[in-house]
C-alpha positions as CSV (number, residue, x, y, z in Angstrom):
1,X,-62.5,-153.8,-8.9
2,X,-60.3,-151.2,-7.0
3,X,-62.0,-148.3,-5.8
4,X,-60.9,-145.7,-8.6
5,X,-61.8,-147.9,-11.4
6,X,-65.1,-148.6,-10.0
7,X,-65.9,-144.7,-9.3
8,X,-64.9,-144.0,-12.8
9,X,-67.5,-146.8,-14.4
10,X,-70.1,-145.5,-12.0
11,X,-69.6,-142.4,-13.4
12,X,-69.6,-143.3,-16.9
13,X,-72.6,-145.3,-16.3
14,X,-74.6,-142.5,-14.6
15,X,-73.8,-140.0,-17.3
16,X,-75.2,-142.1,-19.9
17,X,-78.1,-143.1,-18.0
18,X,-79.1,-139.5,-17.4
19,X,-79.5,-139.1,-21.2
20,X,-82.6,-141.2,-21.1
21,X,-84.0,-140.1,-17.5
22,X,-84.0,-136.4,-17.9
23,X,-87.4,-135.1,-18.6
24,X,-87.6,-132.2,-20.9
25,X,-90.2,-129.7,-21.2
26,X,-91.0,-130.2,-24.8
27,X,-93.8,-130.9,-27.1
28,X,-93.3,-134.3,-28.9
29,X,-96.1,-133.1,-31.4
30,X,-94.2,-129.9,-31.9
31,X,-90.7,-131.6,-32.2
32,X,-89.1,-128.9,-30.1
33,X,-86.5,-129.6,-27.5
34,X,-85.4,-127.6,-24.3
35,X,-82.5,-127.8,-21.6
36,X,-83.8,-128.8,-18.4
37,X,-82.9,-126.1,-15.8
38,X,-80.9,-127.5,-12.8
39,X,-83.0,-127.1,-9.4
40,X,-82.3,-128.4,-5.8
41,X,-86.0,-129.8,-5.8
42,X,-86.5,-133.4,-4.3
43,X,-87.3,-136.0,-6.6
44,X,-90.6,-136.1,-8.1
45,X,-93.2,-138.9,-7.6
46,X,-93.5,-141.2,-10.4
47,X,-97.5,-141.9,-11.6
48,X,-98.7,-145.2,-10.8
49,X,-100.7,-147.2,-13.3
50,X,-103.9,-148.3,-11.8
51,X,-103.0,-152.1,-10.9
52,X,-106.6,-153.1,-11.3
53,X,-106.5,-152.4,-15.2
54,X,-106.3,-155.5,-17.6
55,X,-103.8,-153.8,-19.6
56,X,-101.7,-150.9,-19.1
57,X,-101.3,-148.2,-22.1
58,X,-97.7,-147.3,-22.1
59,X,-97.5,-145.7,-25.9
60,X,-100.5,-144.8,-27.7
61,X,-98.9,-143.5,-31.0
62,X,-101.9,-141.3,-31.7
63,X,-101.6,-139.2,-28.5
64,X,-98.2,-139.5,-27.4
65,X,-98.4,-136.5,-24.9
66,X,-96.8,-138.0,-21.7
67,X,-93.6,-138.7,-23.6
68,X,-90.5,-136.1,-23.9
69,X,-87.8,-135.6,-25.9
70,X,-84.3,-136.4,-24.3
71,X,-81.4,-134.6,-26.1
72,X,-78.0,-135.3,-25.4
73,X,-75.8,-132.0,-25.1
74,X,-73.0,-132.9,-27.2
75,X,-75.0,-134.9,-29.9
76,X,-77.2,-134.4,-32.8
77,X,-80.9,-135.2,-31.9
78,X,-83.1,-137.7,-33.4
79,X,-86.1,-136.9,-35.1
80,X,-89.0,-138.2,-33.5
81,X,-92.4,-137.4,-35.2
82,X,-95.9,-138.9,-34.9
83,X,-97.2,-140.5,-38.4
84,X,-99.9,-142.3,-39.7
85,X,-99.9,-144.9,-42.7
86,X,-102.8,-147.0,-43.8
87,X,-104.6,-146.7,-40.4
88,X,-101.9,-147.3,-38.5
89,X,-100.3,-144.8,-36.0
90,X,-96.9,-144.9,-35.2
91,X,-93.9,-142.9,-34.3
92,X,-91.0,-142.6,-36.9
93,X,-87.6,-141.9,-35.6
94,X,-85.1,-140.9,-38.0
95,X,-81.2,-140.7,-37.1
96,X,-78.1,-139.6,-39.0
97,X,-75.0,-140.0,-36.9
98,X,-77.3,-138.8,-33.9
99,X,-78.6,-140.2,-30.5
100,X,-81.6,-139.1,-28.3
101,X,-84.6,-140.7,-26.9
102,X,-88.1,-140.5,-25.9
103,X,-88.9,-141.3,-22.2
104,X,-92.1,-141.7,-20.4
105,X,-92.4,-141.9,-16.5
106,X,-95.1,-144.3,-15.2
107,X,-94.9,-146.7,-12.4
108,X,-96.3,-150.4,-12.7
109,X,-95.6,-154.0,-10.8
110,X,-94.1,-156.0,-13.4
111,X,-94.9,-159.1,-11.5
112,X,-98.5,-158.1,-11.9
113,X,-98.5,-156.7,-15.3
114,X,-95.7,-159.2,-16.8
115,X,-96.9,-159.6,-20.6
116,X,-95.3,-156.7,-22.4
117,X,-95.9,-156.1,-26.1
118,X,-95.0,-153.8,-28.5
119,X,-95.0,-153.1,-32.6
120,X,-91.7,-152.1,-34.4
121,X,-90.5,-151.6,-37.9
122,X,-87.3,-150.7,-39.2
123,X,-87.1,-149.5,-43.0
124,X,-83.2,-148.3,-42.9
125,X,-81.2,-150.2,-40.3
126,X,-78.0,-148.9,-38.6
127,X,-74.8,-150.7,-38.7
128,X,-74.6,-153.1,-35.7
129,X,-70.8,-152.6,-35.4
130,X,-68.8,-149.7,-36.9
131,X,-66.2,-147.5,-35.0
132,X,-67.0,-149.1,-31.7
133,X,-66.3,-152.8,-31.5
134,X,-69.2,-153.4,-28.8
135,X,-72.5,-155.0,-30.1
136,X,-75.5,-153.2,-29.4
137,X,-73.6,-149.9,-28.9
138,X,-75.8,-148.1,-31.8
139,X,-79.2,-149.5,-32.5
140,X,-81.9,-149.3,-35.1
141,X,-84.4,-149.6,-32.3
142,X,-84.7,-150.3,-28.8
143,X,-87.3,-150.2,-26.0
144,X,-86.0,-149.9,-22.5
145,X,-87.5,-150.7,-19.3
146,X,-86.2,-148.8,-16.1
147,X,-86.7,-150.4,-12.8
148,X,-86.6,-148.9,-9.3
149,X,-83.4,-148.8,-7.3
150,X,-82.2,-148.6,-3.7
151,X,-79.9,-145.9,-3.0
152,X,-80.0,-145.6,0.7
153,X,-77.0,-147.6,1.2
154,X,-74.6,-146.4,-1.3
155,X,-71.3,-144.4,-0.7
156,X,-70.5,-140.7,-1.0
157,X,-69.7,-141.0,-4.8
158,X,-72.8,-142.8,-5.8
159,X,-75.1,-140.6,-3.8
160,X,-73.4,-137.5,-5.1
161,X,-74.3,-138.9,-8.9
162,X,-77.7,-139.7,-8.0
163,X,-78.3,-136.2,-6.2
164,X,-76.8,-134.6,-9.8
165,X,-79.5,-136.7,-11.8
166,X,-82.3,-135.7,-9.3
167,X,-81.0,-131.9,-9.9
168,X,-81.0,-132.1,-13.5
169,X,-84.3,-134.4,-14.1
170,X,-86.4,-134.4,-11.0
171,X,-86.3,-138.1,-10.9
172,X,-84.0,-140.6,-9.0
173,X,-81.9,-142.7,-11.8
174,X,-83.3,-146.6,-12.4
175,X,-81.0,-149.2,-10.4
176,X,-81.3,-151.4,-13.4
177,X,-82.6,-151.7,-17.1
178,X,-84.0,-154.2,-19.2
179,X,-83.0,-153.1,-22.9
180,X,-84.8,-155.0,-26.0
181,X,-83.1,-154.5,-29.2
182,X,-83.5,-154.6,-32.8
183,X,-80.7,-155.9,-34.6
184,X,-79.4,-156.6,-38.0
185,X,-76.9,-159.0,-37.5
186,X,-77.0,-160.2,-33.9
187,X,-78.7,-163.3,-33.0
188,X,-82.3,-163.2,-31.9
189,X,-82.5,-164.1,-28.2
190,X,-79.1,-163.3,-27.7
191,X,-78.3,-161.6,-24.1
192,X,-75.6,-159.4,-23.0
193,X,-74.5,-156.5,-20.8
194,X,-75.4,-153.0,-22.3
195,X,-72.1,-151.9,-23.6
196,X,-72.5,-148.4,-22.4
197,X,-73.8,-149.2,-18.6
198,X,-72.3,-152.5,-17.9
199,X,-74.1,-155.2,-15.7
200,X,-76.9,-152.9,-14.4
201,X,-78.5,-152.9,-17.8
202,X,-79.2,-156.3,-19.8
203,X,-79.5,-156.3,-23.4
204,X,-81.9,-158.6,-25.2
205,X,-82.2,-159.1,-29.0
206,X,-85.8,-159.4,-29.3
207,X,-86.1,-158.8,-33.3
208,X,-83.1,-159.7,-35.6
209,X,-82.3,-160.4,-39.4
210,X,-82.1,-158.5,-42.7
211,X,-85.5,-160.6,-44.0
212,X,-87.2,-158.2,-41.2
213,X,-86.4,-155.0,-42.8
214,X,-89.3,-153.2,-43.8
215,X,-91.9,-155.5,-41.9
216,X,-94.1,-154.7,-38.9
217,X,-93.2,-157.2,-35.8
218,X,-95.2,-157.6,-32.8
219,X,-93.2,-158.4,-29.8
220,X,-94.2,-160.1,-27.1
221,X,-92.3,-160.5,-23.7
222,X,-92.8,-161.8,-20.0
223,X,-91.0,-158.7,-18.5
224,X,-90.7,-160.4,-15.1
225,X,-89.2,-163.6,-16.2
226,X,-86.6,-161.7,-18.5
227,X,-85.9,-159.5,-15.3
228,X,-85.4,-162.8,-13.2
229,X,-83.0,-164.2,-15.8
230,X,-81.2,-161.4,-16.2
231,X,-80.7,-160.3,-12.5
232,X,-81.4,-163.4,-10.6
233,X,-83.9,-161.6,-8.5
234,X,-87.7,-160.7,-8.7
235,X,-88.1,-157.0,-10.5
236,X,-88.8,-154.2,-8.6
237,X,-91.2,-151.8,-9.6
238,X,-90.9,-150.4,-13.3
239,X,-90.7,-146.3,-13.2
240,X,-89.8,-145.4,-16.7
241,X,-90.0,-146.5,-20.3
242,X,-87.9,-145.3,-22.9
243,X,-87.6,-145.4,-27.0
244,X,-84.2,-145.1,-28.4
245,X,-83.0,-145.1,-32.2
246,X,-79.1,-144.0,-32.4
247,X,-76.4,-144.2,-34.8
248,X,-73.7,-141.9,-33.4
249,X,-71.0,-144.6,-32.4
250,X,-71.2,-146.0,-36.2
251,X,-71.7,-142.4,-37.9
252,X,-74.5,-144.4,-39.9
253,X,-78.2,-143.6,-40.3
254,X,-81.6,-145.4,-39.7
255,X,-85.2,-144.9,-39.8
256,X,-87.5,-147.0,-37.2
257,X,-91.2,-147.0,-36.6
258,X,-92.8,-147.5,-32.8
259,X,-96.4,-148.5,-32.4
260,X,-98.7,-149.1,-29.4
261,X,-97.0,-150.5,-26.3
262,X,-98.6,-152.2,-23.4
263,X,-98.4,-154.3,-20.2
264,X,-101.0,-156.7,-19.3
265,X,-102.1,-158.7,-16.4
266,X,-101.9,-162.4,-16.9
């Protein structure tokens, strides 16, 4: 790849990545959103989970206080709201030609807590393909793990994009992403590069099929093994987790529920 296309590809990747990295000062329970102020402060530290814990609670739907809603500047926001149904607490995402996400910053070692699990349900699925040809451009439900990047040796243009992210969000962007996808018609177990972010973000279809519509599924994944298969190296520390339902590319609608998310020692 020549230098100019490489810069354009990196710039596009960083713009999309900024959407789910930015931390908004917003209360999830209130459902309000605010724009992040641009600052010149250095990157904030990410809270570390206690490595001695047998299980790390990533999402407790009854008390989702550490999660923040990130709204893209030019897109309609998805509605994320806490709900309870038959004693099951969850977060409901309702998207109508919209794209936004919930983000939580926390740090843990995927090699020490490799067994990640979560519950999700899609009651109204998004179209997997629409105005865009790429599979996975829209999603009924995603759970995304961001991993620490090494930006020490990057060039001028990469460094400039990283600094823009820090000024906007207070956090460095992740160097790589694992994106777990609920899909209507892609094959379960399929893996491919994210259509927005390219080779630094690997998509894995974790749940698929029309027969899964309306049913709660508990997904269990070996995060460390998935990372090694996707990127060919041991995983760096996890620094963020995000949930995202979006239908802006297909102009369709989707309703998805997210339940408990955990990471456990083996």
